[in-house]
N, C-alpha and C positions, 0 to 999 in steps of 0.2 A: 352237393346241394341236397337238401332233404326233400322227400316226396311231397310233404305238405307245402313247402315253399314253391316247388315246381308247379303244383296244382294252383296255388294262389297266383303265380305269375301268368300262367296260361289263362286262368279265369279273368284276370285283368285285361289280357289281350282280347279275349272274346268279348268282354264288355265294350272295349274300345271299337272293335269291329262292328258291334251291333248298334251302338248309340251315336257314334260320330257321323254327321251328315255329309262328310266329304266323300270324294270318289274312293273307290275300293283301294287303289294304289296308295292314296294318302292315308287312309285308315290303316292299311296293312303296315306301311312304314312306321306310322306312329305306334301301333301295337308292338311292333318288333323292337323299336328303339326304347320304348318304355317298359317292356315286359320280357319278351322272348329273348332279347339280348342277354338278359341276366340269368336265364335258365340254362343249366349245364346239361350236356348230353351224357354226363357220367353221374347222374343223380343217385344218391343212396336210396335204398328201399324202392327203387323203380325197376320194373322188369326190363331185361335187356332189349326186348322188342320195342318198348316205349322209348328207351334211351336212343335206339336207332332212329325211331320216328322223329324225335326231337332234333337229332343231328341232321337228319335229312331236311327238315324245315330250315334249320340254321344255315345249311349249305345253300339251299335254294335262294335264300334272301341275301346272300353275300356273294353269289357267283354271277359275274357279268356274262353277257351273251358269247363272248370270245373264250369263256371257260376260266378266265382269271378271277382271282378273289378281288372284291371291291367293297365299297361301303354299302350298307343296307339301303340307303336312299337311292344310290345309283343303280344297284341291282334291281330294286323294285321298280324304279322308273323305267328301266329297260324291258320289263315284263309287259306282255299283253294284258288286257283286262281279264281275259280268261285265265291266264297263268296266275295272276294275283288272286283271283277268286278261288282257284284251286288250292293255293297256299293257305288262304283264309279258311277254307273247308278243312284242310289238314290240321290247322291250329285248333279248330272247334272239336275235331275228333280226338285229338290228343288231350284236350282239356277234359273231355268226358271220361276218357280212359284213366287219366290221372286222378280225377275226382273219385272214380270207382275204386281204384287201388287205395287211395287215402282212406276211403270209407271202410274198405275191407280191413285195412291195417288197424284202424281205430277200433273196429268192432271185435277184432281178434285179441285185443289187449285186455 
């Protein structure tokens, strides 16, 4: 996946987290299902550090409390509100970093 596509997907997720009036876990699940789910943790033109951060978010939203892999909805529903807020914060931070890398890449061309 391309850096600009990853930035766009995370931007969409941040928008969903910011404007949807639902509870944080519902906003997070929707953001992940509609955007983060499509972002790959092996994106081209993305720094290894950011790819790791993307992979961490993807793991957090698909890991059940017993450590097993589960659906995004089930994993997020099992989170506390604080855990869901922390994942949302991570998504916002990743989006900012992706946007910065995309801007840097565009300006270097």
